[in-house]
N, C-alpha and C positions, 0 to 999 in steps of 0.2 A: 498699518504699523507692524513692524517686525518684532516678534516676541522672542525672548531668550529665557531659558530656564536654568536656574542654578540650585541644584538640590542640596548643596552644602550652605547656601546663603544664609539661611536662618538657623544655623546650628548652634544651639545653646549648650554648653557643658553643664552637667548637672550632677555634681557630687553630693549636694544637699538639697532637700526639698523643704525642710523646716528651717526658715530664715530666722526664727526665734530660738532655735535649739542651741544647746551648749557647744556642740562641735562646730557649727557655723560661726558662732560668736567667738570661740577660742581661736579658730583658725584666722578670722579677721584680726583679732587682737594681736597675734603673733606677726602677721604681715605688717600691720601699722607700726609696731614697735621696731620691726627689722628695717623698714623703710626709713624711719626717723634716725635709727642707729647708724645707717650706712648711706645716708643721702648724698654724701660727697664721693661716693665710689661709683664709678661707671659700671653699667650693666655688663655682665659676663655670665657664661654658663656656670662658672665656679660660684659666683654670687648667688645665682638661682638655686644651685645645689645646696648652698648653706641655708637658704631660706627653707628648703624641703626638710633639711635636717632639723631645723628649729621647730617647725610644725610637728614633725615626727615625735619630738620629745614631749610634746603636749598631747598628741593624738597619734599613737603608734600604729598606724595603718601602712599598707604597701605604698611605695613611692609613686606608682601610677595613679592611685587615688589621690595622693597629695598633690600631684601635678594638676589633676583635674580640678581639685578644689581651688587651687590658686587661679587657674584659668577661668573658672566660674566667677570668682571675685572680680576678675579683670573685665570679663564680658558684661557682667551686671553693672560695672561702673564704680564699684567700691574702691578698687585700686587701679592705677593706671599702668599702661605698658612699660616694660623696661624697668619696673620697680623704682620709678623716679618720685612718685607722689602718690596720694590717695585723695579720694573725694573730701572736701572740707567737712561734710556732714557724717562722714564714716565714724569719726570718734563719738560724735553725739548719738549715733546709732547704737554704738556699744554701750554707752552710758544711760540709754533710755530705760526708765523704770517700768514702763508698760509696753505690752505688745502692740496696743493701739498707736502709741507714739511711734514705734518702729515701722508700723504699716505706713504711716504718712512719710516718714523719712525714707523708707524703701522706695515709695513711689517717686519722690523727688530725685533720689539718687539714680534710679533706673531711667527715669525720663530724661534727665539732663545729661547722663553720662554713659549709658550702656551702649555697647555695640557688639553684636554677636560675631563680627569679623575680627575682633581684637584677640590677641594672645599675649602671653608674657613677652614674647619677642617680636610682636607685630602690632603696629598702631593702625587704627582705623577711625574715620569719622562718620561712618555709615550708621545711622541710628534706626534700627528696625522698629523698636517699640514706638518711637515718635511717628514713624510712617503708618503703623497700624492704628494708633490713636487718632491721627489726623484723618485716616480713612473712615474711622468710626464716627468722627464728627460729621463728615459729609453724608454718611449713610444712615446714621441713627441707631443702627444695630449691625452686628456681624454674626452670621451663622457659623457653626462649627466648620462646615466645609469651606466657607470663605476665609476664615482665619487660616485653615490649612493651606488654601491656595495662595494666600499672601506669602507663604514661606518660599514660593517659587519665584517671586518677583525680583528682578534686578532693579533695585531702588535707584541706582545711578543713572539708569536709562530713562528715568521719568523727570520731566521738567517740574512737575507739580510735586507737592509734599505728601500727596495721597494718590490713590488709584481710583479711576472712575468705575461706575457700575458695569458699563460694557466691558472694560478691560478686565475687571475682576471676574466676571463670569466666564470669560475666555480661560483664565487661569483655573477656575473651578473645573471646567471640563478637562483641561490638560492634566490636573492632578488625578482625576479619575482615570483618564486614558492610560497614563503612565504607571498606574498602581502606586502613586506616591504615598498614600495613606498607609497601605499595607507594609511598605518597606521602611517607613520613617515614623512608625507609631511611637517610638520612644522619644524622638525629638518633638513630636506633637505634644506628648504628655508633659515634657519639660516646659514648653511654651504656655500650655494651659495652667500648669501649676503656678507659673510666675504671674500670669495675667489675673489669676483667681485671688492673688495676694496684694494686688495694687489697689490703692485708695480710690473710692468713687467709681469702681468698675464692678459690675455684678453679672453673673451668668443666670439667665433665666431660660430653663428648658433648652440648654445648649446654645443659646444665643447670648452674645455679649452686648451689654448696654452700659451707658452711664447710669449710675445709680438714680440720679434725679429723674432722668427720662423714664427709667423702669417704674419708679414710684408713681409717676403720672399715668403711666399705661396700665399698670397692674393694681394700683391702689392698695388696699389692705391685704389682698391676696399675695403680694409680694413677699410678705414675712413667711407665709406658709410654703411658697414656692422655692425660696432660697434659704430655707432653714439651715442653720449650722449645727454641726455635730457637738454634742456635749463631750468634752474631752475625757471626763472621768468615765462616763458610760461607754465610750468607745474603747477606752483602755481595758475595761472589764470585758467587753465584747471580744477583743483581740485575745485577751488572756484565756477566755473559755475556749477559743479555737485552738490556741497553743496547747492547752491542757487536753483537749480532745485528741490532738496529733500524738502527744506523749503517751496517752492511754493505748492508742491503736498501733502506733509505729515505734514507740519508745523514744521519740525525739521530735522536736518541733521542726516541721519541714513542709515544703510545697507538696500538697496532697495529690497533684497531678504527676510531677516529675519524681517525687519522693527523694528530693535532694535537700540537705539541710543548709540552705543559703543563709548567710549572715543577716540579710534583710528579707523579711517576708511581709506580704501585704494581706491585711484582713479585708478581703474583697467581698462587697455585697453582691448577692445574687439578684434580688430585687433591688433596684437602685435606691440608695438612701434618700434621694429627694422625693421618691415616689412612695416611700414606706411610712407607715404611721409610727408612733413612738414605740410601740411594742416590736414591730417588724424591724425597725432601724437598728435595734441592739439585740436582736434575737440571734444567737450563734448559729441556729439552723438556717438563717438567711446569710450565711457566710461561707467562704472557703478560704483557707490559708494558701496563698499562691506566691510564686516568684514574681518579680517585677514584670518580666517579659509576659508571662501567662496572664497576669492581672491586666496588663494593657490590652491584650487581645480580648479578654473576657469582658472588660469594662466598656470597650467600644463596640462589643456585640459582633466581633469577627468570629468568635467561636462560641458554642454553647455545649450542652451535654444532654443526652437522653437519660431516661430513668435508670438504664443499666450502666451508665457512665460513659457510653460511647461519645466520642467527640463529634460535634457537628460543626460544619464550616459555612460561613457566610458566602454568598456568591461574589462578594466584594474582595475576597482574599485571593492572593496569587497561588498558582499551582505549586510553586516551590515551597511555600509555607505549608500548604496542605500536606505535601509529601513528607515534610519533616516531622509533622505532628500526627500523622495518620494512625500510628500504632499506640498512641497514648490514650489511656481511658482512666476514669475515676474508679476506685474500687468500691464494691458494695458496702463495705464496712462504714463508709461515711455517708451513704445514700439512704438516710432514714426518710420516712414518709413526709415529714415537714419540709425537709430539703428538697424532695422531689417536687412538691407544689411550688416552691420558690423557682426551681429550675424551669417548670412549665411556663411560668411568667417570663422568665429570661428568654426562652426559646421564642415565645410569641413576639417579644421586642425585636429580636433579631430578624424575624420574618417580616415584620412591619418596616423595619429600616431597609431591608433588602428590596422590598416591594417599591420603595420610593427611590432607590438608587438607579 
């Protein structure tokens, strides 16, 4: 069989990660109203521009981010290409009174209507999430590296609605050989975020299962393995990291790059899933990082020594190493408790590297 690789094939635009958040809901509401108000007007760039202006009045961010947010709604299946219509359950999603109900509606909308190949001015019937879930049905579980490998698959070249084990392992090897993971970690993070919010799917130690299957396999241990964050305690945890930055640097910023990004991630050093209740919300078990650095750190592509020197996984490409080689954490944030957590993180990176 001839294999082809399409690195843009599974590209999901991601302006929002919180699908219950006010910004996501407000943007969706503006799009639905706009489509209703101008349903008889054919698509044009001028029409698209007016929608961007309408969103800007509700959420005054730059127009690049606004275009990204519209395309995310298109790719996820909430609204259709060329602004002609929206998913019949999109309004129900807006009106849902609970996040649990939205989770179910999100799953229906994404499964029935998402396509990562779509854009505002481009239609596509290729359904990547369906292909992934059908593959999960055949295999029973998907590892992180298998999910990543699926992003390289040209779905149209397959007669079946899923990929076989033999074919999938070929793509796993190819993903490693071409350094796909290192170069597309943002896209990988976007897909993981979406999968983690779909109903009846669950990640257990970086492997994706149907929840019912996972319950049968792991029994009572599943609750402990897949524990969810307490939103209030997590907010306090992030607040403490921000306050620490303000005390040291005078502003909330990425502690590695020392840049005040508008969005910063409270990144766990010892993974949340492996932490006890005290460790999970201990600010010493955290670093305030930019999205890019957090992705590298969370996936164990980088770590740090006790003096803050950056360590690189042997899975990361040389150009990435070259870019980050002169960055290091300052001693002001490297207290003794944080150093213990970093030792744990370094060990995880070594274990993953040894398996690669």
